[in-house]
Each structure stands twice: as structure tokens, then as C-alpha cells.
C-alpha positions as CSV (number, residue, x, y, z in Angstrom):
1,E,70.8,232.8,250.0
2,S,69.4,235.8,251.8
3,P,65.8,236.9,251.0
4,R,67.4,240.4,250.5
5,S,69.3,239.1,247.4
6,D,69.0,241.3,244.4
7,P,66.4,240.2,241.9
8,N,67.7,238.3,238.9
9,P,66.3,236.7,235.7
10,V,65.4,233.1,236.3
11,A,63.5,230.6,234.1
12,L,60.0,230.3,235.5
13,R,60.1,226.6,235.2
14,R,63.1,226.5,237.6
15,V,61.0,228.2,240.2
16,L,57.6,226.7,239.6
17,D,58.2,223.1,238.6
18,P,59.8,221.9,241.9
19,E,56.8,223.4,243.8
20,L,54.4,221.6,241.5
21,E,56.2,218.3,242.0
22,R,56.2,218.9,245.8
23,F,52.5,219.6,245.7
24,Q,51.8,216.4,243.7
25,S,53.8,214.3,246.1
26,E,52.2,215.8,249.3
27,S,48.6,216.3,248.3
28,D,45.7,214.0,247.3
29,A,44.2,216.8,245.2
30,E,44.2,216.3,241.4
31,L,46.6,218.7,239.8
32,T,46.5,219.9,236.2
33,V,49.0,222.3,234.7
34,E,48.7,224.2,231.5
35,W,51.5,226.2,230.0
36,E,50.0,228.5,227.4
37,S,53.2,229.0,225.3
38,P,55.1,226.4,223.2
39,D,58.4,228.1,224.2
40,D,57.7,228.1,227.9
41,D,61.2,226.8,228.7
42,T,62.7,230.1,227.7
43,V,60.3,232.4,229.7
44,S,62.2,234.1,232.5
45,V,60.9,236.2,235.3
46,T,62.5,238.6,237.8
47,S,63.2,236.4,240.8
48,I,64.8,236.1,244.2
49,P,65.5,232.9,246.0
50,T,62.3,233.0,248.0
51,L,60.0,233.3,245.0
52,S,59.4,229.6,245.1
53,L,57.8,230.1,248.6
54,V,55.1,232.2,247.0
55,F,54.0,229.2,244.9
56,R,54.4,226.7,247.7
57,Q,52.2,228.8,250.0
58,I,49.5,229.4,247.4
59,L,49.4,225.7,246.5
60,A,49.2,224.7,250.2
61,H,46.4,227.2,250.7
62,A,44.5,225.8,247.7
63,V,44.0,222.5,249.4
64,G,43.9,223.9,252.9
65,D,43.0,222.0,256.0
66,D,40.7,219.1,255.3
67,T,39.4,218.8,258.9
68,T,36.2,220.5,257.7
69,G,35.8,218.4,254.6
70,T,35.9,221.5,252.4
71,A,39.5,221.1,251.0
72,A,39.8,221.3,247.3
73,K,39.8,218.1,245.4
74,T,41.2,219.7,242.2
75,V,43.8,222.4,241.6
76,E,44.4,223.8,238.2
77,V,47.5,225.9,237.4
78,I,47.5,227.9,234.2
79,I,50.6,229.9,233.2
80,G,49.9,232.7,230.7
81,Y,52.1,235.2,228.9
82,T,52.1,238.6,227.3
83,E,55.1,240.3,225.8
84,D,56.0,241.9,229.2
85,H,54.3,239.8,231.9
86,V,53.6,236.3,233.1
87,T,50.5,235.3,235.0
88,V,50.2,232.1,237.1
89,D,46.6,231.3,237.9
90,I,46.2,228.7,240.7
91,A,42.5,227.7,240.8
92,D,41.0,225.4,243.4
93,S,37.6,223.7,243.9
94,G,37.5,224.3,247.7
95,A,35.1,226.3,249.8
96,G,36.3,229.6,248.6
97,M,36.7,232.7,250.7
98,S,34.8,235.8,251.6
99,D,35.3,239.1,249.8
100,D,36.7,240.6,253.0
101,R,39.2,237.8,253.4
102,K,40.3,238.1,249.7
103,Q,40.8,241.9,250.2
104,Q,42.7,241.3,253.5
105,L,45.1,238.7,251.9
106,S,45.7,240.8,248.8
107,R,47.2,243.7,250.8
108,S,50.8,243.9,251.7
109,T,50.3,245.1,255.3
110,P,51.6,243.2,258.3
111,P,49.1,241.2,260.2
112,T,47.8,243.1,263.3
113,D,47.0,240.0,265.3
114,S,50.1,238.2,266.3
115,H,48.1,234.9,266.4
116,E,47.0,235.4,262.8
117,R,49.3,232.8,261.2
118,V,47.5,232.7,257.9
119,S,47.8,236.4,257.5
120,A,51.5,236.3,258.3
121,V,52.1,233.7,255.5
122,W,50.2,235.9,253.1
123,Y,52.2,238.9,254.2
124,L,55.4,236.9,253.4
125,V,54.0,236.1,250.0
126,Q,53.2,239.8,249.4
127,T,56.7,240.9,250.7
128,V,58.4,238.5,248.2
129,L,56.2,239.7,245.4
130,D,57.0,243.3,246.2
131,R,60.7,242.6,246.0
132,V,60.3,241.3,242.4
133,N,57.8,243.9,241.4
134,G,55.1,241.3,241.3
135,D,51.5,241.4,242.3
136,L,48.7,239.1,243.6
137,S,45.0,239.0,242.9
138,I,42.4,236.8,244.4
139,A,39.0,236.0,242.9
140,D,36.1,233.5,243.0
141,N,36.5,230.4,240.9
142,D,33.4,229.3,239.0
143,P,31.4,227.3,240.1
144,Q,33.3,226.9,243.4
145,G,36.6,227.8,245.0
146,T,39.2,230.5,244.7
147,V,41.6,231.6,242.0
148,V,44.9,233.2,243.1
149,T,46.8,234.9,240.3
150,V,50.4,235.8,240.6
151,H,51.5,238.6,238.2
152,L,55.3,238.7,237.4
153,D,57.4,240.8,235.0
154,R,59.1,238.9,232.2
155,S,62.9,239.3,232.2
156,D,63.8,237.3,229.1
157,S,64.5,238.8,225.8
158,H,61.4,238.7,223.6
């Protein structure tokens, strides 16, 4: 399907679970997942076919490149709900990132350096989130690492 497909309601599990399974099969990091609602199978979000790429990229970034020995050893995913929104927190125990880098990656502006592959990936993430009226925030994890939070609108009847 085209990334320009119209947004439609999709069960969050249909989008997120395959990416969590992929991550577990491709990463040595310990993954824990916590769904904060007993009826999480029924929670739907506004989605387009490329929404899964958002979670794939954030999970891949969580463990990063281990050539420096600073890759995260643990990744925790917490899915939270309000009446109108869903948040997906992806917290890692890696080296973290500077405040400037967090601000840069949180903006939905195209990368200015054509060699800036990481920024291009984050621009794609922001572009997909913009299409579904979603948002992204990046914060420090305590005691170490980064927390990337994806904010999505619920589209299920509640």
C-alpha cells in the first residue's frame, strides 16, 4: 500500500506486536513489554500502513550500533491509555543522547545534510506520525538511556 493511504482505525496490537517480535528475534537486548489496560486487544489507533515503521525505527535506535560498547542492554516498552489517546514509551538503557540531538530528532523538518542518514530516518518517523496526527517526544531515561514516546489518537469506540 502507498504511504499516502488514508488513515484508518487499526488495532494497536496489529501494528506493534509484529515489530516487538521482530526486535526480539534480531536483538540481544532484553525486552519487556507492559500493556497498561486489561482490554488492550480492543484499543485501536489512527493508522496508515507505514505506522509500523515508526516502531521498527525507534526500537532499532534503542539498541543502536554496538561498535562503541554503549548499546542498550535492556529495552522496556510501556503502552498507556487515556480516553482519547495512546502512548507508547520505548525506554532504553543505552548511552542516551544530548539535549540538542533530542530537539533535532523531535522536529519534523527535513535533514539539511544529505549524508545525515539518522536524521533522514527520524524525518520519516515524524512524517508518518504527522499523517496520523501523532506526535513524538524524547527524554532522558533514569538512570541512563533515552525514552522515546509516541503519542497517538485512539480511534476505537470507548
